[in-house]
C-alpha positions as a Markdown table, in Angstrom:
| # | Residue | x | y | z |
|---|---|---|---|---|
| 1 | Met | 155.9 | 71.8 | 31.4 |
| 2 | Gly | 154.0 | 71.5 | 34.6 |
| 3 | Lys | 154.0 | 72.8 | 38.1 |
| 4 | Lys | 157.3 | 73.6 | 39.8 |
| 5 | Pro | 158.1 | 71.6 | 42.9 |
| 6 | Gly | 158.1 | 73.3 | 46.3 |
| 7 | Gly | 156.0 | 75.6 | 48.4 |
| 8 | Gln | 155.0 | 79.2 | 47.9 |
| 9 | Ile | 157.8 | 81.8 | 47.7 |
| 10 | Gly | 158.5 | 83.2 | 51.2 |
| 11 | His | 156.7 | 80.4 | 53.0 |
| 12 | Val | 158.6 | 79.1 | 56.0 |
| 13 | Gly | 158.6 | 75.3 | 56.1 |
| 14 | Lys | 158.0 | 73.4 | 59.4 |
| 15 | Asn | 158.4 | 69.7 | 60.4 |
| 16 | Leu | 158.3 | 67.6 | 63.5 |
| 17 | Ser | 161.6 | 66.4 | 65.0 |
| 18 | Pro | 161.9 | 62.8 | 66.1 |
| 19 | Val | 161.3 | 62.1 | 69.8 |
| 20 | Asp | 164.2 | 61.0 | 72.1 |
| 21 | Ser | 162.3 | 58.0 | 73.6 |
| 22 | Pro | 159.5 | 56.7 | 71.4 |
| 23 | Asp | 156.6 | 54.7 | 72.9 |
| 24 | Glu | 157.1 | 51.8 | 70.5 |
| 25 | Ile | 159.9 | 50.6 | 68.2 |
| 26 | Lys | 159.1 | 48.1 | 65.5 |
| 27 | Gln | 161.8 | 46.0 | 63.9 |
| 28 | Ile | 160.7 | 44.5 | 60.6 |
| 29 | Lys | 162.2 | 41.1 | 60.0 |
| 30 | Ile | 162.6 | 39.8 | 56.4 |
| 31 | Asp | 162.6 | 36.1 | 55.6 |
| 32 | Lys | 165.5 | 35.9 | 53.1 |
| 33 | Arg | 164.1 | 32.6 | 51.8 |
| 34 | Thr | 161.2 | 34.5 | 50.2 |
| 35 | Leu | 163.5 | 36.9 | 48.2 |
| 36 | Pro | 164.5 | 36.2 | 44.6 |
| 37 | Lys | 167.9 | 34.6 | 44.2 |
| 38 | Gly | 170.7 | 37.0 | 44.1 |
| 39 | Gln | 173.5 | 38.7 | 46.0 |
| 40 | Tyr | 172.3 | 40.8 | 48.9 |
| 41 | His | 174.1 | 42.9 | 51.5 |
| 42 | Asp | 173.2 | 44.9 | 54.5 |
| 43 | Ala | 172.5 | 48.5 | 53.3 |
| 44 | Gly | 171.7 | 49.9 | 56.7 |
| 45 | Tyr | 168.2 | 51.1 | 57.7 |
| 46 | Asp | 165.8 | 54.0 | 57.5 |
| 47 | Met | 164.4 | 55.6 | 60.6 |
| 48 | Arg | 160.7 | 56.7 | 60.4 |
| 49 | Gln | 158.5 | 58.3 | 63.0 |
| 50 | Val | 154.7 | 58.0 | 62.9 |
| 51 | Thr | 152.6 | 60.3 | 65.0 |
| 52 | Lys | 148.9 | 59.9 | 65.7 |
| 53 | Phe | 146.4 | 62.6 | 66.7 |
| 54 | Thr | 143.7 | 61.2 | 68.9 |
| 55 | Gly | 141.9 | 64.5 | 69.8 |
| 56 | Ala | 138.3 | 65.2 | 69.3 |
| 57 | Ile | 136.9 | 66.9 | 66.2 |
| 58 | Ile | 134.4 | 69.6 | 66.9 |
| 59 | Ser | 131.9 | 70.7 | 64.3 |
| 60 | Leu | 130.5 | 74.2 | 64.6 |
């Protein structure tokens, strides 16, 4: 058994949309010589967005 996946019934989910012009774009290079021998092909890419909160934390 176990817990069902997902949020509470009736809860409206929210998420952040990617920005149009990010401050920084990192392209991760892979040295193919370090991979195990085999047949590889370009499978495209995944786009990820990282956001950082740099505000102050106030303790009451």
